[in-house]
Steps between C-alpha positions, in 0.01 A plus 500: 500500500614854430644632832321834460169328433554275800561806720185665363300199615629544855332727750704787636488556875280806449260303277485215749434731793239687302305178440499392864324625812595562857875523553560522124281805461662660803846450350377635164368809680848552644662474155255748355560743788873491432450542126292810571771639724272496803641437846471162667260642756252577219458130421235289677613355833481148359726600213754656733505183708544278197781717365686501829452137605574315182643150502392141459143427610461311826833608642607506774323170577556525873494776760863600479626787716775637274391754241849596388863388526819690575801285409824631651754325276857475623692466177826314524396267783548615861671276754240337723779404742580865574142629523240252622628137509704481820744205518714549819646148468699615198725703731648178633559374145656814361762441231440124502381341177132479419444121512494314171171343606344847501663621181445180302282555196462873565586751232714802584613764256825566683608138530735493205806285458704781653305479828496157659460636854171627636563613862204588720457874553257582785343842514699772673183688594311463826147360521230542763144381547246769424133563581266271684562236235869486583604513134877502448596822319847638430640815651514632144118537497397697813182634337392150399542404866217742583256335258608138561152398609352608170734276299463137395838346425507207255834321528442212261531686169701327229529526125669333204665800336848592614570806280336835548309551179314168486452507877339843520299425183366191675394696810324763292339276236504143626742384229875532452471566128377840386163536330240423763276763664616655825306445822361852477376434147315189611340688789396782271363248250302310761389774737520819298594841634365711785614828347401634159774767494810299590647175366404179680871408527778741590870411527764720664876445517762681707866559428716399205731201521578169337273323256184703426150382586299421189147614421385139468502482882182710495397408147183340363670210314247328279208685660368807320734796544240696696613292800857624465641678807637855489847583630532829689831672430710671764622784275281741307134417442409185696351364178647567156321762288277598792545872431355663192765592242580871456224688320230244578237597756237279664212575256731429206614178661139397554408564137802302378405202716136517388602500131749219563235297684264533204767376258589210728130415538458480124790256485362305794160467332670344195769284657355421843852489647473532882837675506342794315240527776786490749674783313188717523464429871868564569491839329209594721679369809808702411285812469342446839841424653612851408292611796505196726876430500621854587248503785620158611870593508450844659588448867432864600176396668667228708529604869845522653411207726461275196823619339688450826360150522668395173825685565680787325554311172124491435522856365740391227327351191641164399617394845360188660346711778322725246368195316371342823307819576373506144391138543275605787353781288441255215333256739270778621395560142413138433795392282480121491868391486797714609856376442767686694851384407794577725756558230500520123750215490615267779609710799470196730735290284788485750746249353790696648544710814154394616520656847597846373191597290242294689442749791436784256273288282297404807485862617359613165205263520435479876326826589300544175354151508410512867350844441290363213351233725428747779358757260264251334394370841422850631288574192307173523655367179725223631220249548420496128852566364733201471868592549762260366877532563777290352768445240544254216701261722707516817871478576729226624632438851838424349749762397562575134828664402592515867258781592184466288182296485391304196150449354285254694175382345471199733368669811416862577213707638242763424253687715136597456283751677139627480235370262369239743845358578553395863773721639742416780579150378778304329418221260752221449874512534824443316757237589758552775730680258235732349574338165199287407127524575365232733192403303199380692 
């Protein structure tokens, strides 16, 4: 069959909605309102609801508490042994060899022919039990110590990937190979968005070092591109091309988009390609973001008490503290999935001189993350916001290059908070060396 004729026999989304009742007519009313340039508030209440809460019918299929996710991604893999997984018995075994029975069959990137020795290297940082739960937390994280009873530590995490790129791709998409939708894309696809003026998925990175983080980590994969996340930049406009070009005012911009939408609609009516519909919607989203994003990133209305909570770096765009504060503001506005990366590379990748950078790395994340939990809790948002913390793998208890820690996918930890998670508890444990997860 002629491809054009085949497309002509298909119904466009607008035609399908126009021939249905109920939710379909409500959604059609929303489309017509936008085409007419009328504000969202002018549409019927049912249309506004349908436009805002799109997603697969029947989902969620249970009464879940979490409405959104903030994923605090520690790129490069932090050392669980120096932060949360206390192994005091390693002090007695310092500089002795990690037993062959423990190492056997385990993959290590640093175990080359040049390194046949793998001496045990216990942490040099002090630990103490914190909160009513008695969770062991390093001296490097004094602010975490104050929120220990809000955290659920999972110490049985393990993965197959041993190199950064496939490992972090796995944690963001569920597969080591690129091409699958990110977690945020799946959530947006299944549950829709709670905000009509901001993307359902926002990713933020801090700093510049090492291998860059790729857009596929918040991408839509094989799902339609309307489920693609948006990366906020730390320099210039948070989103590319957010500002009108010189000589173009708002009315002119509106007319250009209206004319472009009509041309795209003509093509959509002929071809029926859903990506054309996505293009129309994304142009409209970009136009609305010209107002919503500057308002979002303007911290002038934040009280000094909130700014003090996150620390002095929160006033500097692009820092981890600034992005944590922005994550709270995004959560307030109903953004479904918020990815906050510590680093635009692998700052936690401490193959050499591990003990030197680790205190500063911990300091950079400690106050902002604890502030985020406290801030959400004070505003009544923690109960329905799931917070996830962790890297793509952990690090070894044995020394690499004499003063570093190698990649360790065999046993590490993550923590969760909010969103119905039971705080003040530790689930599972690693082995006596902090090397492998003890699976139940």
